[in-house]
Each structure stands twice: as C-alpha cells, then as structure tokens.
C-alpha positions in Angstrom: 96.9 104.8 102.6 100.3 105.8 103.0 100.2 106.1 106.9 99.6 102.7 107.1 102.7 101.4 105.0 105.3 104.5 107.5 103.5 102.4 110.3 104.3 99.5 108.8 107.6 99.8 107.3 109.0 102.3 110.5 107.8 99.5 113.0 110.2 97.6 110.7 112.6 99.5 110.4 113.3 100.7 114.3 113.2 96.7 114.8 115.9 96.1 112.4 118.0 98.8 113.9 117.5 97.9 117.3 118.4 93.8 116.5 121.3 95.4 114.5 122.1 97.7 117.2 122.4 94.6 119.6 124.0 92.3 117.4 127.2 95.4 117.3 127.3 95.6 120.8 127.7 91.4 121.3 130.2 91.4 118.1 131.4 94.4 119.2 130.9 96.3 115.7 130.7 99.6 116.5 129.7 100.4 112.7 127.2 98.2 112.8 126.0 99.1 116.2 125.9 103.1 114.9 124.1 101.7 111.7 121.6 100.1 113.7 121.0 103.1 115.3 120.4 105.3 113.0 118.1 102.6 111.6 116.0 102.7 114.6 116.2 106.7 114.7 115.2 106.2 110.8 111.5 103.6 111.8 111.0 106.5 114.8 110.7 109.3 112.6 109.0 106.9 109.7 105.8 106.0 112.7 106.2 109.7 113.5 104.9 110.3 110.2 102.4 107.8 109.8 100.7 109.6 112.6 101.1 113.1 111.4 99.6 112.3 108.5 96.5 110.7 110.3 95.9 113.5 112.0 96.4 116.0 108.7 93.8 113.2 107.1 90.7 113.7 110.1 91.1 116.8 110.1 90.3 117.9 106.9 87.6 115.0 107.2 86.3 117.6 109.7 86.8 120.8 108.7 84.9 118.8 104.7 81.9 118.1 107.0 82.1 121.9 108.7 81.7 123.5 104.9 79.8 121.1 103.8 77.3 121.9 105.8 77.8 125.8 106.0 76.9 124.9 102.1 73.7 124.5 103.5 72.5 126.3 106.0 
C-alpha cells in the first residue's frame, strides 16, 4: 500500500506546488515561486516512485506464480 500513499502524497505535493508557484507569480515573490517549483518536482517524484513500486510488485507476483508452476511441473 506504500505505492498508493506515495501516489496520493505526490499528487497533493504537486498541486500545492503549482498553487505556490502561481501565488508567487501573482505577488511577485520569487522565493515562494521557487518553493512551489521544488514542491511540484517532489510530488512528481513521489508519483514516479509509486508507479515504480507498483510495477515491481506486479513483477514480483508474476515471478512467484512462475516459480510455483515450475515447482509443480
């Protein structure tokens, strides 16, 4: 379930980062804009991690099934 948590947290960080970037642009605050950019990047990284975890889990399940077939062949 870590992949779901990373996906949700990543989506949240990405969204909050975009909001901070927009707010920074509106009020002309480069620091806030930069924080937003960094938080959005962190969120995208978390989403990528989630996708990778999911693929590893699927691959592990497939390997387990193949090993079971070989043992019972």
